[in-house]
N, C-alpha and C positions, 0 to 999 in steps of 0.2 A: 504493500500499499505505499502510495507517494505521501510522505507526512512534509507539513511545512508549518514550522512556526513563525508565526507572523511578529511575533516581538521578541527579541532578544538583546542584549547589552557587554557591549565590553567592558569592563569596570576596573578601573585601579584603586589601589589602596587610597591614594589621595582625593581621587572622585568621589569614591565611597565615602571617604570622611567628610567630604565637603557637602554631600547631600545629607548625611546622617547628623551633621551640624545644624541644620536649620530646624529650629524647634517646631516646626510645622510637620517635619519628617521622623523626627526622632524615634517614634515607635514602629514606624514601617517596617523592619523586618521583622519585629513579633507577631505584627499585624499578619502579614502576608506569609508566614511560617518559612521564610528562606535566611540565610546567612548573607545580607546585603553589606557585609562590612569586610568581606575578602573580595580580593582583587580576580577578575575573570578576564585571561589574554584570549588570543585568538585560539592558540593551539588547545586550551583547557574547555573552552568554549565548543570547538570541533570533537574532541574526544567527549563533550557530555552529550552533544546530538549523535554522535555513533552510538554511545551506548544504550539509547533510545530510540533509535531507527528514526531520527529524523534526518530528512535528506537535505533541506535547506532552511536558513533561519534567516529573517529578516532584522538585521543592525538597525538602531534608533538612535544615530549621533544627532546633533544640532543642525537645522537647515543652512544657517547665514555663515558668510565667511568666516573662516577661523574656528567654527563649532564642530568641526568632524566629518561632514559629510562628503568631502573629497578625500579625507584620508581612507574615509570607511569604504569608498569606490574602490580604490586602489588594492585595499586588504581583499574585496571580494574578487576584483580581478585576479587576483594570487591563489585564490580558491574557487576556480570556476566551477560554479554550479550550486556550490553550498551556500553562499551568503548573497543576498540583496540587501538594497538601502533604501532606509524611509527617513525620511528629514523631518525632525521636529520643530516647528515653528516656536522660538524662543522669544522672540520681541515682535509681536504684531504692530509696534507703533511706527515701523519702517515698512510699510506695505510695497513701495516700490523696489527696493533692495529686496523684499522677499521674492518679488514676481522674478526680478531677474535671476536671482540664486534659482529658482524651481525652474527657469528655460534653461539655464546651463546644466542644471543637474540632468534637466530630461530628456537632454541630447545622450546621456550616458544609458543603454539597456539595462542596467541592473539598479538604477533607479526605481524605485518602486513604487512609493506612494509620500504622500506628504501627510504631517501628524500634527493636528490641531490640539494641544492640551489647556483648556480653560482653566482649569484646576492651578496650573503652574504661573499662569499669565494675570489670571483673574481677569481675562478680557470675554465677555459672553460670547459663545457661540456663533449667534447673529448680529454680531457687531459689525459695523460697517468696516474696521479696521481690518477684517477677515475678506471682505467681499473680493478686493484684488486677487487674493490668493486661490479663492475659489473660483472666479473667473479664471485664472491662469490654467489651472487643474482640468477645468471643465475641457477649456480649448485644446488643452494637450494631451486628455486622453488619461490624468493621471489621477487615481483614486485618492481619497481625500480620508484620513480615519480620524474621529474627532472623539475624544473622552466625554461620556456620559455616565450621569447616575452621581450617586453620592461617593467623592474620593476617600481614600485611606488618610491623605495629609488634610491636618485640621486648616483649612480653607474653606472659603464661603462655595458652597455644592451650587448654587441656584447659578452662577454663570455656565455650568452646563448640562442643565436641567434638559432632559429630551425633547421637552415642548420647543424648545428653541431649533431644534432641527428643521422645523416645518419651513419656517421661512427660508432657510437653505434650500430644502427641497423643491420648494416652490419658484424661487428667484432661480436655480441652477437646476434645471429638470433634467439635464445630460448627465450630470456629475454623479460617480459611484461615491456613496460615504459608507463606512464601516463603521458602526459605534462602537467605541473601545472600552474595555473593561467593566463590560458584562451591561452595564448600565441599571444595577441594581439600586432601589427597589423598584425599578419602573417597566419592568419586564411587560408586564401586558400591553402598555403604553406602545411597547415598542414592536410588539408583533402586530399590532393593530397597525402602525406605522409602516412595518415590511409588506402588509397585505395592501397597504394603499398605494405604496411610493416603490414600485420594482427595482429602483438603483442603490435602495438602503439595506446594509446587511448588518450585522452584529458579532461580535467577537467576545471570548471570554478570558482576554489578557487578563493578568493579575487577579482572577478569580478562580477559587478551587471549583472544579467541575463537578465534584460531588454535590456540591451545594446548589447546582444550576435548578431555576424553578423546572418542576416537572410539566408543567404546561408547556414552558419552552421547549422543553427535550421532545413533548410530544409533538409539537410544530416541526422540528427538526425533522422527525420521522413520517409527513405527511408527502404525498406524492407533489404537491403543489409547491410547498414551502423548503424542502429538502435543500440544501446548500446554501441556506439563508444565514448561516451561523458558521463563523470559523473559529480554528482553535490555536491557541497562543499561549506562552507561558509569560512572560515578562522574567524570564532568567536574568540573573540570579537572584532578584527581589521576590519573585515566587519561581520555586524551584521547577525547572522541565521535568525532572523526573518524576514528580510528585503529579502534575498537570496532567502529563500525557498518561499515568498509570488512571487514575481518574477519568480522563475523557474516555478511556478506552472500555470503563466498565459501566459505560452509559448504556441503556437500553435501545438503541438504533441498529435498523439493518444493517447489513454491509454495504449498499449503497450510500445509506445517507452518514454512515460512519465515514466511508472514504470522502465523503465530500467535505465532510466536517474537519476531518485531520489535514487535508491539502488540495483536495481537488478543486474547491472553488477558490482557495487563496492561490493556486496555480494559475486558473484561468484568469482572475483579475490583477493580480500584480507582478508575476512573470513576464516583464517583457523580452526575454531572451528568447521566449518558445517561438 
């Protein structure tokens, strides 16, 4: 089975310390069940992927100049077929620079997506600062992964309430959107949105699959909506091994499981195919 982890991270001890030094994030490793204090290099990440049967991982560096996207693409080139890159939007206040970066990065076939993380920037999903990014991604055919639901860090949650997605879906009807980090506790709302909007998907990144809403799991197993939820871990913050083990234990038929673990991600995010 082709397995794609749509959210993995390269972490140095220094970057982990900086992340955990933020009071809003201090409880995150315990909350997620991982050991976020350790460094994770390329070879360690690939070894973890191999041990868990993961063919491809999608790295999530920052989008802008000097924030790691170009370096991550070079790493992905060195390990052909194993890694793709999604650029995280760290500073929405510079939309022109962000659009230029997206156009530059999109020229590389291993650039898979743009991540919008309202919890980190506290800029709402439907804010005007995000609209040039959405327009560029719609034009280029690059999916956007947007964090939804109540986040782990102790920050304002309303900036990524799933209701804010509706403005984006109306204004950018051809944009592929992946709701990141499960969207809990709004799974019922997100299922209704996915029924209404064919370009909306959801992912279980940074969320324990064994706690997925049973109604959502049934939704994933239907003939009409299978393939609308994607698997990902957020390694090392949420350990890949735990996430894939719990994912494989879900009561999905073979086709639905294959789409969940990698089939949909390969179709939407792998531009090298």
